[in-house]
N, C-alpha and C positions, 0 to 999 in steps of 0.2 A: 810531548817528546818522549816520555820515562811509558806510558803508553804504547805509544810506535814503537819502542827500542822492545817491548815487553812481545808483543803482538809476530814481530818479527824471533825473536828468538825460540818462541810455543814455535812456529808454523816451522824453523828449523830443527825442532828437536823432534817434531811429527815428522817431519820428512826421513828426519835420520831412523828412527826404531821403526819403521813402515816396512822396512824389506826384511826386519828382521823377525815379521809375525810367520814367514811359514816354517824358519828354521826351526822358531822355538814349539810349532805343533811338532814338526818332525821328533822334537827330541820329546815331547809332550807323550812321542809312541804310537805315531798311525803309521806303519809300517808298510809296505805294498810288497806282495809275494808275488811273482810272475813266473809264468811256465807255459810251454807249449803243449801239452797234455790235457786231455779231455778233462771238464769240471764233473764235478759229483756232489756227493756229503759227506762228514766226517767218518762212515761206514759203511758207505757205497762207491764203488766205480773205481777209475785207476787208483792203485793205491798210491803214485805219486802225488798223483793231487791231494791224495787222504795225509799222505804225510804232510803237506803244506797246511793245511789242516787244522794237525791233530796242535803242529808247531804253534799257530796261530795262538789257538786254547791255551794252548800250554805257558806262552810269557805271558797273559792275560791273565792265567788265572796264576799265577810266580807271582808276578809283580803286584796283584791285588787290582787289575784293571787299567795299572798306569801305563803297560802295554799293551798294544792292541792290533794286530796282523792283519790285512785283506788280500785275502787271493783273489788272482787275476786269471784263473784257468783258459788255455787254449789260445793262445798268445791274442789275449782282449788286450790286455796294456801295453803291447809292444808286438816288433817281430822278433821271431824266433832267433833270427840272426843275431841279433842288435842287442840283446842280454847280457852279454858278457861285457860287450865294452860300458854300455850306461853303468853297469854295476860299479865299474871300472872310475868313472868322471864320477861317481852319485848319484848320477841318476835317476837310477832304481835301488829301494834296498835290499831285497834277497829276491833270488832267482835258483828255482832247479833247473840248472843245466846241463846237459851235456856238454861236460869238458872239451871231447875233443872238436866241436862245432866249434870253439875259439881257436884252432888250428892255425889260420891264415890271421889272424895277428898277434899271440904269441906261439911260438911254433912248439914249445915244449909241451904245450896241452894238450899235443897231439897222441900223449902216452896213454892218455884216459880213454884211449881207443884201440889198442897196439896189435895185433893177432898174433895169438897162442900166449902172450906175454903174461895172463891172467887166465889158469884152466881152471879153477874153482874160486868157490865163495872164499873160502880159508884162507887162499893166499892173499885175494883181493882185502880180506880185513887183516891180515897181517900187516897191510901199507900204512895201513894210519901209524903203526908203533914202529914200524922198523925204518931203515934210513931212507927211505926211496919217500914214504911217506912223510916224512920230516923235511926231506928236499924239496918237494913238491911244495906242502907247505908256504915253507920261504918262498920259495918262486912266486906263489899266487900272491903272500901278503907285498912283497916289493911289486907285483902288478897294482897292487889296491885293491885285493879281495884277500874275505877272510874264512876259511871253512867252518861251515856248521855243521852238516853232515856226511858222513862218509859210506858212500851208497853204491855197489856195483851191481850189474844186471846181466845175467845170462843172455845169450840171442841164441837165433838159430837160420834158417831160412827159409822164405816161404818163396813159393817161384808156379808160376802159370802152368808151365805145361812139366817138361822133363823135369825130374829131381835136380836138387843139386845137391851132395854128399861128400864127397872123396874130390880132390884137386881134379881130378881126371875130368868129371860133370861140367866143369864150367866154361871148357872152351865152347867158343861161340855164342854164350847167353852174356844176355846183358843187365849185369847187377850191382845195384845200391850195396856198396858195404860200410859207408855211413861214416867212415873216416881217409886221410889219405894214407896212408898207412893200409888200412884193410885194403884200400883199392889198388898199391904196389902188390899184395900177396895176390888179390884174385887176377890183375892185367897178367903175372908171370904165370897162372894158373890157365890163362888163356881166354878170360874174361872181355868183354866190352864194360869199363863202370859208368855207372849214372851218379850224378851228384847234389842230392834235395834234401831237406829235412825231414824226418819220421811221418810228419803230419801230412804229407804232400805223396806218401808210397801209392796212396790206394788208385788215386787218379792215375797216375804211371802206369800202375800197371793195368789198371783197367782200358785205356786205352794203348796200350801194345807197345809203349815206349820205353817198358820194363821188363825186363823176363823173371827176375830172380831179386828178393829185398832182403838183405841180412839185419834184422833188428832186435831188440828185447823182447822177450819173449809176455812182455807187459805192452806194450805196442801190438802186437799180432794179433792177441785179445782188443783193444781202447779201439785200433782203427779197422776192427775187423775183417782184415785181410781174407778170414777162411770164405767169405762168399765170391772171393777170384783165384783165389790159389789151390791149386791140384796136389801139391805137395807142401810136406812141411820139415824140414831139416831139427829140432827141439835142442833144447841147451840143459837138458834135464839131466844125461847121463856128464858126458865130455863136453866141454867146450872152446871155441878158442876165440868166439865172437862175447867178450866183456867189457861192457859199457862204463864208466866211470859217472854218475850222474851227483851229485854234490847238491846240498844245497849251501847254497854260496851267500856272502851277506857283502856291500858294501863296505870294504875299510873307513873311508870317509863318514860314513853314516856309523857306522858300530862306534867312532873313535870320540863322536860328540854325545853321546851314551852316557850316564855317568856308570862307574866302576860297579853298581848291584846289579844294572840291569843288563849291561855286557854280559855278566855272571849267568843270570836269566837263560837269558838266549844264548849261551855258548852251552847249557845244560840242558837246555829243550832240544839245543839240535842232536849232542851226543844222543840223547834220549828216545832218537827215533830211529837208531842203527840196527835196533833186534829187532824192531817193528818192518824195515824196510825189505832186511836180507830174511826176514821168514816168508813176506810176503813175493818177493823176488822169485823164493823156491817153489813157492807155491803155485804163481802164475805158470812157472816151469812146467808144471803138471799140468793144469789145466789147460792153458796152450793146445797141449797133445792132445786133451778131451775134449778142446773146441772143434778141432782141424779134425778130427776120427770121425764125430757124430757128423760133420758139413758133406762127410766123402771122401776127405782127402787123404792123401798117402804120408805115414808117419815115420820120419827115422830119425831113430838114436847114434851120434858119434861112436864108434869105440877108439881105446889106444890107440891101434895100428895108425888110425886115420886122422885123429887128432894130430900124431908124429911128422903124417906126409904134409898137411898144414904148418905146422912150425917151423920144419924145414924150411919151407919155400919163402917164411915168412923171417926168419933167419939171415937169411942171403938176401932180402929184398929191404923191406920194412924196418927193420930192427938194428940192420948195418945205415940205411939210409938214414935215420932217425940219430946215431948214435953221431953221426958224421955232421950234423947240423949245424954244433954250437958244443962249445963243455961243458953249457947248465944238461942237454939232452945227452952226452956221452955219460955223465955223472950221474942223470937218472935212469938210463939205460941197463947201465952196470950195477946198480943198488937194485932194482928190481929184477934181476937174474939170479941176485943172490937169495931168494925167497922160494925159487925153481924146485 
């Protein structure tokens, strides 16, 4: 009888312990890092992929191997638009995600691609410690997400036929803006809008389903749009297109780690920000060179043209966003203080 009782108790204990194994492994530091961009190496390729690899190498070094990160580029781990939700649920550890892609789920995140609200890298950098950054950090924390790296990228427009520089150029063109708010500005300028992730732009432009696409300078290079685009409006001078593409971590996964490892992760994330800004600025210039070499006409925005777009954005996208809820209103007001 005693022997049978021991067998039952041991079986119960084994069954109880089995489900804990995956969590124990996660706590040991095997972190999955997802993004949608082309893969490369630690020193070559899309800087957003390199950033993730640098981050993984840094946390492993600083933790003496207790933390490890595995990078999954090109949406190879999960679909592009599934990453934000997966982070919130703890189904994904870390992701480098264009924040505005989550706009359908969390409307506040649309501020991550708000036309003309961030006109320079300097203004973008000021968000982190400014009122808007504190509000955004708290909002994301409440949604189950930790911001590890603050990354802003300038962008522009690549087009197949006619250039798109000033608002009057948009009329009649089928354009990908990249966010609900960017699309509102484009519609007001007379364009038809197309909604899809940046890694699907090439195919849409190639088939003629899209005339022009707004995206980051790095994506213009990585997705080889110079093969089909005849015009490029760059982000190297003025830009009304600035995308917030932070490195994010699931709050649930983060909370399971010991304090020392949490500190390493936060420090490693912050350490990538200078690298990201320098790389983004360099890509603004590289994109212009690549398209010029491919035979495309290259244009830069001047201050008066940027202000024309900003006037349209203020009456459409900014106004609509602020009216959505109190949280959006507060974020918009705080962001405008930095202009």
